[in-house]
C-alpha positions as CSV (number, residue, x, y, z in Angstrom):
1,M,-24.3,-17.5,-12.2
2,G,-24.7,-14.5,-9.9
3,G,-22.5,-14.0,-6.9
4,I,-23.6,-14.1,-3.2
5,T,-24.4,-10.8,-1.4
6,P,-22.3,-9.5,1.6
7,K,-25.1,-10.4,3.9
8,M,-25.2,-14.0,2.6
9,A,-21.4,-14.2,3.2
10,L,-21.6,-12.8,6.6
11,D,-23.9,-15.8,7.7
12,H,-20.9,-18.2,7.2
13,F,-18.9,-16.5,10.0
14,V,-19.0,-17.3,13.7
15,I,-20.6,-14.1,15.1
16,E,-23.7,-13.2,17.0
17,R,-26.8,-13.9,14.8
18,K,-28.7,-10.7,14.3
19,T,-29.7,-8.3,11.5
20,Y,-26.7,-6.3,10.5
21,G,-26.4,-3.2,8.2
22,V,-24.0,-3.2,5.3
23,K,-22.4,-0.2,3.7
24,P,-19.8,-0.5,1.0
25,L,-16.5,1.4,1.2
26,S,-15.5,3.3,-2.0
27,T,-11.9,3.4,-1.4
28,G,-9.4,0.8,-2.8
29,Y,-8.6,-0.3,-6.3
30,I,-8.4,-4.1,-5.5
31,N,-10.8,-5.7,-3.0
32,D,-14.5,-5.0,-2.3
33,T,-14.9,-3.8,1.3
34,Y,-18.0,-3.4,3.4
35,T,-18.5,-1.8,6.8
36,I,-20.9,-4.0,8.9
37,F,-23.2,-2.1,11.4
38,D,-25.1,-3.2,14.5
39,G,-27.7,-0.7,14.5
40,H,-25.6,2.6,14.0
41,V,-22.4,1.2,15.4
42,P,-19.8,-0.3,13.0
43,V,-18.7,-3.6,14.4
44,F,-16.9,-5.4,11.5
45,L,-15.3,-5.1,8.1
46,L,-16.2,-7.6,5.5
47,Q,-14.0,-8.0,2.4
48,R,-14.3,-9.9,-0.9
49,V,-10.7,-10.4,-1.9
50,N,-9.8,-10.0,-5.6
51,E,-8.9,-13.5,-6.7
52,K,-7.7,-12.0,-10.1
53,V,-5.0,-10.2,-8.2
54,F,-4.2,-12.6,-5.4
55,H,-4.0,-16.0,-6.9
56,D,-3.2,-17.8,-3.6
57,I,-5.6,-16.5,-1.1
58,P,-5.3,-19.4,1.3
59,G,-1.5,-18.7,1.4
60,L,-2.2,-15.0,1.8
61,M,-4.4,-15.8,4.9
62,E,-1.7,-18.0,6.2
63,N,0.6,-15.0,6.1
64,L,-1.9,-13.0,8.1
65,E,-2.3,-15.7,10.6
66,A,1.4,-15.6,11.2
67,V,1.7,-11.8,11.3
68,L,-1.4,-10.5,13.2
69,P,-0.4,-12.1,16.5
70,A,2.8,-10.2,16.5
71,L,1.1,-6.9,15.9
72,K,0.2,-6.4,19.5
73,G,1.7,-4.1,22.2
74,M,3.8,-0.9,22.0
75,G,0.7,1.2,21.6
76,Y,-0.2,-0.7,18.3
77,H,-4.1,-1.5,18.1
78,P,-4.4,-5.2,17.2
79,V,-6.6,-6.4,14.3
80,S,-8.2,-9.9,14.3
81,F,-10.0,-12.1,11.9
82,Y,-13.1,-14.1,12.5
83,Y,-13.4,-17.7,11.6
84,T,-16.1,-19.5,9.6
85,K,-18.2,-22.2,10.8
86,A,-15.8,-24.5,9.0
87,R,-13.0,-23.1,11.2
88,H,-11.3,-21.3,8.3
89,P,-10.3,-17.6,8.4
90,Y,-12.0,-17.0,5.0
91,Y,-15.2,-18.3,3.3
92,C,-15.1,-19.4,-0.4
93,D,-18.4,-19.2,-2.0
94,K,-19.9,-21.3,-4.8
95,N,-18.3,-19.0,-7.4
96,G,-14.8,-19.3,-6.0
97,Q,-15.0,-15.8,-4.5
98,Y,-13.2,-15.4,-1.1
99,W,-14.7,-13.4,1.8
100,R,-13.1,-12.6,5.2
101,L,-14.4,-10.8,8.2
102,M,-12.3,-8.7,10.5
103,S,-12.6,-6.6,13.7
104,F,-13.4,-2.9,13.3
105,V,-11.1,-0.5,14.9
106,P,-13.2,1.9,17.1
107,N,-12.5,5.7,16.6
108,G,-10.2,4.7,13.6
109,V,-10.0,7.3,10.9
110,S,-7.9,7.4,7.7
111,Y,-6.9,10.2,5.2
112,D,-6.3,10.0,1.5
113,F,-3.9,13.1,1.8
114,T,-2.8,15.4,4.5
115,T,-0.8,18.6,5.0
116,D,-0.7,18.2,8.8
117,P,2.8,17.5,10.2
118,D,1.3,15.7,13.2
119,I,-0.2,13.1,10.8
120,A,3.0,12.7,9.0
121,F,4.9,12.1,12.4
122,E,2.3,9.7,13.6
123,S,2.5,7.8,10.3
124,G,6.2,7.5,10.8
125,R,5.9,6.5,14.5
126,I,3.3,3.7,13.9
127,L,5.1,2.4,10.8
128,G,8.3,2.2,12.9
129,I,6.3,0.3,15.5
130,F,5.0,-2.0,12.8
131,H,8.4,-2.9,11.8
132,R,9.7,-3.4,15.4
133,L,6.8,-5.8,16.0
134,T,7.4,-7.9,12.9
135,E,11.1,-8.1,13.5
136,K,10.6,-11.3,15.5
137,I,9.0,-13.0,12.5
138,A,11.4,-15.2,10.4
139,T,11.1,-13.8,6.8
140,K,11.3,-17.2,5.3
141,S,8.1,-18.1,7.1
142,I,6.1,-15.5,5.1
143,K,5.1,-16.4,1.5
144,E,5.7,-14.0,-1.2
145,I,2.1,-13.8,-2.4
146,L,2.8,-11.2,-5.1
147,V,6.1,-12.5,-6.6
148,G,8.4,-9.5,-7.5
149,F,5.8,-6.9,-6.3
150,H,8.4,-4.1,-6.0
151,H,11.0,-5.6,-8.1
152,L,12.2,-3.1,-10.6
153,S,13.3,-5.7,-13.2
154,K,9.9,-7.4,-13.1
155,R,8.0,-4.2,-13.7
156,E,10.4,-3.1,-16.4
157,G,9.9,-6.5,-18.2
158,E,6.0,-6.1,-17.9
159,F,6.2,-2.5,-19.2
160,K,8.4,-3.3,-22.2
161,M,6.1,-6.2,-23.2
162,A,3.2,-3.9,-22.9
163,V,4.8,-1.3,-25.1
164,E,5.6,-3.9,-27.7
165,N,2.0,-5.2,-27.8
166,A,0.1,-1.9,-27.3
167,S,-2.1,-0.4,-29.9
168,E,-0.6,2.5,-31.9
169,E,-3.1,4.9,-30.6
170,R,-2.2,4.2,-26.9
171,K,1.5,4.2,-27.6
172,Q,1.2,7.6,-29.3
173,K,-0.8,9.1,-26.4
174,A,1.8,7.8,-24.0
175,R,4.9,8.5,-26.0
176,E,6.3,11.0,-23.5
177,E,5.7,8.8,-20.5
178,I,7.3,5.8,-22.2
179,S,10.4,7.9,-23.0
180,F,10.5,9.1,-19.2
181,A,10.1,5.5,-18.0
182,N,13.0,4.3,-20.1
183,D,15.3,7.1,-18.9
184,L,14.5,6.7,-15.2
185,L,14.7,2.9,-15.4
186,E,18.4,3.4,-16.5
187,K,19.2,5.7,-13.6
188,L,17.5,3.5,-11.0
189,H,19.3,0.3,-12.2
190,G,22.5,2.3,-12.0
191,N,22.0,3.6,-8.3
192,R,20.3,0.5,-6.7
193,P,21.1,0.1,-3.0
194,I,23.2,-2.9,-1.8
195,D,23.6,-4.9,1.4
196,L,20.1,-4.2,2.7
197,P,18.6,-6.6,5.3
198,L,15.4,-8.3,4.5
199,R,12.5,-7.4,6.6
200,I,8.8,-8.2,6.8
201,C,7.2,-5.2,5.1
202,H,3.7,-3.9,4.6
203,N,4.5,-3.0,1.0
204,D,1.5,-0.7,0.5
205,T,2.0,2.2,2.9
206,K,-0.1,4.8,1.2
207,L,-1.6,7.1,3.8
208,N,-5.2,5.6,3.7
209,N,-3.7,2.3,5.0
210,F,-2.9,4.0,8.3
211,L,-5.5,4.4,10.9
212,F,-5.5,7.3,13.4
213,D,-7.4,7.9,16.6
214,S,-10.3,10.4,15.8
215,K,-10.1,11.8,19.3
216,T,-6.4,12.0,20.0
217,G,-4.8,12.0,16.5
218,K,-2.5,9.2,17.5
219,G,-1.5,6.5,15.1
220,L,-3.3,3.3,15.7
221,C,-2.3,0.6,13.2
222,L,-1.8,-0.3,9.5
223,V,-4.7,-1.9,7.7
224,D,-4.9,-3.8,4.2
225,L,-2.2,-6.3,5.1
226,D,-2.5,-8.4,2.1
227,T,0.7,-7.3,0.7
228,V,2.7,-8.1,3.9
229,M,5.8,-10.0,2.5
230,P,9.5,-10.0,2.9
231,G,11.0,-6.8,1.4
232,Y,13.2,-3.7,2.1
233,L,12.5,-1.0,4.5
234,H,12.9,1.8,1.6
235,Y,9.7,0.2,0.1
236,D,7.6,1.1,3.0
237,L,9.3,4.5,3.7
238,G,9.3,5.5,0.0
239,D,5.7,4.7,-0.5
240,A,4.6,6.7,2.6
241,I,6.8,9.6,1.5
242,R,5.2,9.8,-2.0
243,I,1.8,10.6,-0.4
244,L,3.1,12.7,2.5
245,A,5.2,14.9,0.2
246,N,2.6,15.4,-2.4
247,P,-1.0,15.8,-1.2
248,N,-2.7,15.3,-4.5
249,P,-4.7,12.6,-6.2
250,E,-2.7,9.8,-8.0
251,D,-4.3,11.0,-11.3
252,E,-3.8,14.7,-10.7
253,R,-4.0,16.3,-14.1
254,D,-2.5,19.7,-13.2
255,L,1.2,18.7,-12.8
256,E,2.0,22.2,-11.6
257,K,0.4,21.2,-8.3
258,I,2.9,18.2,-7.8
259,T,5.0,19.0,-4.8
260,F,7.7,17.4,-2.7
261,D,7.3,18.8,0.8
262,L,10.6,18.2,2.5
263,H,9.2,19.4,5.9
264,M,6.5,16.7,5.9
265,V,9.1,14.2,4.9
266,K,11.4,15.2,7.7
267,T,8.5,15.1,10.2
268,F,7.6,11.5,9.0
269,L,11.2,10.4,9.5
270,E,11.3,12.0,12.9
271,G,8.2,9.7,13.7
272,I,10.3,6.7,12.5
273,R,13.1,7.7,14.9
274,E,10.5,8.2,17.7
275,S,9.3,4.5,17.3
276,G,12.8,3.3,18.3
277,L,13.2,1.4,15.2
278,E,16.9,0.8,14.5
279,L,17.9,1.4,10.8
280,S,21.1,0.0,9.3
281,E,23.5,2.3,7.5
282,S,22.5,0.9,4.2
283,E,18.8,1.3,5.0
284,R,19.4,5.0,5.9
285,L,21.3,5.6,2.7
286,A,18.5,3.9,0.6
287,I,15.8,6.3,1.8
288,P,16.3,8.9,-1.0
289,Y,16.3,6.1,-3.5
290,G,13.1,4.6,-2.2
291,A,11.4,8.1,-2.4
292,I,12.1,8.1,-6.1
293,L,11.6,4.4,-6.7
294,M,8.0,4.0,-5.2
295,P,6.2,6.7,-7.1
296,F,8.0,5.6,-10.2
297,L,7.0,1.8,-9.6
298,H,3.4,2.8,-9.2
299,G,3.7,5.1,-12.2
300,I,5.0,2.3,-14.5
301,R,2.4,-0.1,-13.3
302,A,-0.3,2.4,-14.3
303,L,1.4,3.1,-17.6
304,T,1.8,-0.7,-18.3
305,D,-1.9,-1.0,-17.4
306,Y,-2.9,1.7,-19.8
307,L,-0.9,0.2,-22.5
308,Q,-2.8,-3.1,-21.8
309,H,-6.2,-1.5,-22.0
310,D,-6.8,-1.3,-18.2
311,R,-6.9,-4.8,-17.2
312,Y,-5.5,-4.5,-13.6
313,Y,-6.7,-1.2,-11.9
314,R,-10.4,-0.1,-11.8
315,V,-10.7,3.0,-13.9
316,T,-13.6,5.5,-13.9
317,Y,-12.7,7.2,-17.1
318,P,-10.7,6.3,-20.2
319,Q,-7.3,7.9,-19.5
320,E,-7.2,7.5,-15.8
321,N,-4.2,5.1,-15.8
322,L,-2.3,7.4,-18.1
323,N,-3.0,10.4,-15.8
324,R,-1.8,8.3,-12.9
325,A,1.4,7.6,-14.7
326,R,1.9,11.3,-15.5
327,S,1.2,12.4,-11.9
328,L,3.3,9.7,-10.3
329,F,6.2,10.3,-12.7
330,A,6.1,13.9,-11.7
331,V,6.4,12.9,-8.0
332,A,9.4,10.7,-8.9
333,L,10.9,13.5,-10.8
334,K,10.5,15.9,-7.8
335,A,11.9,13.3,-5.4
336,S,15.0,13.0,-7.8
337,E,15.5,16.7,-7.9
338,N,15.3,16.8,-4.0
339,S,17.3,13.8,-3.5
340,A,20.5,15.5,-2.1
341,A,18.4,17.6,0.3
342,L,16.5,14.5,1.5
343,A,19.9,12.8,2.1
344,G,20.8,15.6,4.2
345,I,17.6,15.4,6.2
346,V,18.1,11.6,6.7
347,K,21.6,12.3,8.2
348,E,20.2,15.0,10.4
349,V,17.4,13.0,11.7
350,F,19.1,9.7,12.2
C-alpha cells in the first residue's frame, strides 16, 4: 500500500486553502522534511516523522507542546505547530505515518560547518538562551522519548551486542575502531562527572540545528526539537563543540583533516557566557568530558549500526557508517588530547 504525498498530508492541516509548492530538504538522517512555498515564498515546514526511530510520536508532540510556549522572548525566535482539522498537532495517515506542520522562520539560514568565530559565538549565545528559557519547565513533565539517548552504558551494551552478532567480514574491517571504542569506554567510565543538575536539553546540537538571521548573522533559535528531553548540559555543549572545533563531514575519510580548534571552542563558550546562563561548578568541570563524550557517542552509534548492517542511519555508500565512526573517533581523540587546554579555557571564560 503506497504512502500519501506531502501535498495530501498538507490538506489535513488548518491553513489557508491554496496551491502550495513543495520542495524536499536533503539534510537530516532521520525525518523527511519539506519546505512549503506560497508562490516563491517559503511559509511552512512539513515533516514526516520517522516512526521507526520515534516509537511514541504522540508523547513526543506532547513534549513539544510543553516546551514551545516557553521558547519565546530574550531575542529567541519562536516556532509554532499548526493543528489538524481534528485538533491534533500531527496527522497520522492510513499507513501509520505521522506528519506535522510548523512555522517557517523568515531569513533563517543554517550551516553544516563553519570557521567563522561570529557563528560560533552566536551558537553559544542562542543555546544559552534556550537553556535559560527552559529552566522554568519541570524536568519530570517532559517524557524521555528516546530512553538512554546519551547514556554511555546503553550505547556500550548495544555496541557489544553488535560486535557479538556481527559478520566476520564487518568485524574484520572495523577491528581498529572496535579496539579504540573499548579503550575509550574504559576511560570515559572512569572519569564520569558527578553531582550534575538535570536540565531540559536539546540533545542534538549539531550546527545545522541552529538558525541564524541571514541579514544580521544573529542566532535566532534551535530547530529539530524531537530530542528535547531531560539531560545534562555537557550533552548540548559537547555536541556543539564537536562540530565547531572540526569543520569536516562526519564521514571525512582523510583523518589528517580532523582538527580541534580551541579558538572556536572558546568563542562558543563566550557566547554561552553572554547569554547569562548560570552554570554550576560541576557543569563547568564537565565541559571537557562532554567534548570527548559526544563525538565518541556518535561514533560508537555509527560503528554499532555498521556492525548491524546499517539498520538505523541512512547510508549513501557501503562503508559510510564505518567512515563516520573513524572520523568521529578521531574528533574524540583530538578532544582528549586537548582536554587540559580546554579546561583552562573554561576556567578563563567562566
